[in-house]
C-alpha positions, 0 to 999 in steps of 0.5 A: 134038648130031650127036656124041651121035648118031654115038655113039649109031648106032656103038654100036648100027647098028639105031637108028632116027632116031625111036629117036636122037631119043626117046633124046635126049630122055628122056636130057636133062637139062632146064635148070633156067631157069624159065618152061622154054620148049621153043621157045627152050631145047629138050629140056634139056643132052644126058646122052651116058652115060645116052643110051648106056646106052639105046641099047646097052639097045635092042642088047641087045634091049629094045625102046625103050620098056625102053630109055627106063625107064633112068632115071638117079637125078640123086644118082647122076651125075657133077658137072660144074664148072658145078654 
């Protein structure tokens, strides 16, 4: 998680800690385990590509709200060997 946060700040040094957190939470893919207990598993699995696109969108002048609209359909994501 720290490495992805560092990438976001490297791509857009003007991001605040709250913006980095919001991007990480919004770009995370939920874990399949049910029931979902956020105290045990957090927001999900980080999606660094999606998070980086959000950070770069903000660097281009988009607001946090606009960047958070960059939802990626699951069908366009690369499948990992674990999928």
